[in-house]
C-alpha positions, 0 to 999 in steps of 0.5 A: 651073364652077370658076376655075382658075390657075397662077402661077410664084413664089418657092419656099422658099431651097434649104436643100441649096445655101446657101439659093439662090433658086428659084421653083415653079408653084402651081395654085389653083381657086376654085369657081364660087360666088366665095369666102365665109366658108363655103370651105375650102382643099384642099391635093393632094399627089400621091406617086410618079408623080402631079403636078399636070398629071396629068388625075386632079389636074386633074379633082379641082381643079376637081370639088373646089372646086364641089362642096365649096366649096374653094379647092384648091391644089396645087404642082410641089414641089421634085425631084418631076420625078424621082418619074415614070415612066422617061425615061432607061433604062441597061442593063449587058448584054454579047452574051455575057448575051444569047446563051441567049435572042437570036439571033445576028443579033438580037445583032449588030444591037443592038451594031452600033454600041455598045448600041442601047436601042431595038433591045434593047427592041424585039427583046426585046419578043417574048422572055418574059425580065425584064431590069434597068436603072437610071434615069439620074436628072440630079439635083444639089443644085440639084434632087433629090428630098429626100423630106423638108424641102423638098418639104413646105415647097413645099406648105406655102408654096403654101397661105400664098400662097393664102391671102394672096391671099385676104387681099389680096382682102379675101375671108374663109373658114373657117380651120377648113376647111383640109384636105390630102389626099396619096396614098402619099409625098404623104401622108407629106408630109401628115403633115410639113406638119402637123408643120412648120406643126402650127395650120394644117391641120384634117383630113389624108386619108392614103391608104397614107402610110408611116412614114419614106420607104422609098427613102431606105433601098432603091433604088425599082424600077418595073416596065415590060412592053414585050411580054413583056418585063419590065424592073425599073428601079432609082432610085437617089436622091441622098437617101440618100446625103445627111447626112439626119437620120432622127430628124425623119423617122421619124413616130413619133418626129417627132409625139411631138415636138408635141401634134397637134390636126389629124383625121386619117383614115388609109387602109391595107391590109393587103397593103401591101408598102411600110409594115407595116399593123401598123406603121402601126396602131400609130402611128395608134392612139398618135397623138391625133386620128388614126382608123386605117382598115384596109382588108382584103378584106372592106372592097374595094367595087370603088370606094372600095377595089379592092385591100388593097394600096399605095394600095388602087387607091383612086379618088381622087375617091370615097375624098375623098368617103367622107371629107367624107360628113357631115363638119361643119367649125366655122367661123372667120376667125381664123388665126395661124401661130406660130414652131415649134421642133423638136429632135433630137440633132443639129440644131435646127430653127426655122420662122419664118412672121413674113412669111406664108409658111415659113422654115426655119432649122436649127442643127447641134448 
């Protein structure tokens, strides 16, 4: 059975808060048989609604480590706690708004001592209605869902730390077998990781990545059903109000700025509501070493792919096995992380790896 570890380390300094110091949790598992020259590394990146402590990711770290001879790696990346389900609802309702549905005694109970959301939800669950609510996000510059740089840097840093541990213990591993497996926004971060460390990763498995973080442009909506009532919860993220650089966050633009050597296996459904499968197909077909796998009704097998919607309702373990079956990796123990420079119209980005982990320096032009 795989050996599981959890450590808290220094993370990349916060680029939004005067490069203030941070720490983060890193989780990794090694095969029960130990690490050898055939062992690879796998970075798992969840998207919205997932995290390293989700049961499915705990299972993947353990199962993949033993089944595929991998050191599996995850981290609690910057701001991901704001990407989960609702924890702090705020309703903007008056007694007058409720008169057409609720009974007078129910309205009186709900507003007896100011609006009581618990009473409202308990009573409202009896009615076939949909109501709007806002999620109260306690984001600030110290920690928020940036959907970009800091999240990618944390994931690269986690892999680099584990690589350093292996080296410090004189353990050889296959540097041609360093993989990323991402779901939704996690898949998008996989593309950023590859662009910011383009000679590190050899394979990306992309399940439904978007080409640009949609929630920088529009609110995120989460629909919560309680009894007969549906609550439409809006998440209005702080990152959308910052002076972000759209040029480097837009994958088709970013991937024209370097030579992609990573094998990319992209899976995307024909009814994905967050990013058009046509645009995704165009991006992949124009990208070197990218194989686009479009999932239509004909491809649904009830196991690997259960729908053509965003995320494909995929069995994460089955999809990984689908890609890795008969996949061969050349063997190597050499790894050199070189500095990376990326220019946009407004900024110059320098990624330095001289210390073994990424350090990002940004110059506004």
